[in-house]
N, C-alpha and C positions, 0 to 999 in steps of 0.2 A: 504494500500500500504506500503510495507516494504522499509526501507532505505538501500542503499548499503553503502559500505565503503566510497566512495567519498562523498555521501550526508551526512553521519554522521560526517565526518571530516569538511565539509564545514559549516554545520549549527549549530554545538554545541560548546559552550564555554567549554574548558577543565576544569574538576574539579581541584581546586587549590592544592597547596602543603599541606595545612592543611585538605583537604578532606579525607574521609576514604580511597579512592583509592590512593591518593598522599602520605599521611603519612604512610599508610599500606605498600605500595610497597617500599618506601624508607626504612622503618624499616626492611622489609623482606630482602632486598639486604644487608643492613648493618649487620644484624644478621647472615645471611648465609655466607657472606664474612668473618666476624671476626671469626665465628665458624670454618669455613674450614681452615683458617690460623692458628688458635690455634691447630687444629688437625695436620696440616702439621708440625708446629714447634715441636710438641711433639712426632710425630711418624716417620717423614721422615728424613733420614740421609741427612746432608747438602752436596749439590753438587754431589749427586749420582743419577743416572738415574734408574727409575723403569718403565719398559715398561707396558703400558696398552693396547694400540692399535697400529697398524702399524704407525700411525701419531701422537699419543698422549702418553706422558710419564709423570710420576711424577718426579719432579726435584726441590727440595727446594733451593732457593737462596734469597739473600737480594738485592733489587734494590734501590740504592741511587739516581737514576735519575727519569725520568718520562718514558713515552712510549719508548720502545726500548733502555732504559738506557740513553736517551738524557739528557743533563744538569746534569749529575751525579756529576760534580764538583761544582755545584751552591750552595751547602749547604742546609741543611734541612729547615732553616727558610725562605729562598727565595722561595723555592718550596711550603712551607706551605702558605705563603702570596699569591703566584700566584694561588694556588688551592682554597683558600678562595675567592679571587676576581672572579675567573671563576664560582665557585658555586653560589656566590651572583648574578652574571650576569644571570645565567641560571634560578635561582629563580625569578629574576625580569622579565625576558622574559615570564616565565611560568605564573606568576601572571597577566601579561598584555595581555596574549594571548586571542584572541576572537574566534578562530577557532580551530578545531582539535579534539574536544570531548575527550572521554576516551583514545583513541589511543595516542593522543599527550600527555595527562597527564601521561600515562604509560611511554612514552619515556623520558619525563622530569624527572620523578621519578627515572628511571633507571640511568640517568646521575647523579642526585643529590646523590642517594644512593651509586653509585660507587665511586663518588668523596669523600663522607664522609667515606666510608670504607677505602680507601687509606689514607685519611687525618688522621684517627685515628692511623694508622701504623706510619705515619711520625712523629706525635706528640709523640707517645709512644716509638718508637724505633729509629727514625732518618732515617728510610728506610722503604720500602714496602716489605712485604713478598710475593714472587711469588713461585708457586709450580706446575704449569701446563706447560708442554713443548710441543709445537706444532712443529713437524719436518717432513721432507721428507727424509727418510733414515738417513744419518748422518748429513744432513744439517738442522741446527736449524733455524726455522722461528722466533719464539719468546717464551719467558717464561712469563706467566701471572697468574692472580688470578681471582676470581669471580667478584671482583669490576671492574677489567679491562674488563671482558666480558660484564658487565652492561654498562660500559662507551663506549663500541663499539656498543652494540645493541640499546641503548637509542637514539643516534643520527640517526641511521639507521631508527628506527621507526618514529621519528619526521620527518625526511626527506621524508619517504614514505607517511606519512599523508599529507604533504603539496604538494608533487609532484602528487600523485595519487588522493588526495582529491580535487584537483582543476580541474580534468578532468571531 
């Protein structure tokens, strides 16, 4: 008898942060994020839009805040301390998790990898390099990077595991 998504999430302890899945996915997110930011910094003109799709453009900018540029005036060290605390909390929750299996582990790893990718930028530059612009016509929705995408997909995956895994 095969297990479905809900059974797998309910009955399996997630592999931890130092497991092959956890460490590998964290490393993959950090390397992809930092590599893409390096390419963006070296090849994209600052503040100029390059259209890719009707809703997605390349647009390199430096974000001194967090999501949607909130707390831009807080200073890099306050944001670094906050990011370290949040990352530590996620690692703690992940290490203590009893349910969720590989899906939850992947979600936690995306969160940690994304946080570390942006943390590297904050420590190295004092800001985060963003280069993907999501828009509708002339209306900008947000500018982000691969770490931000992981920080969005990770919680969605963890939430899905615990919402759908309990049914």
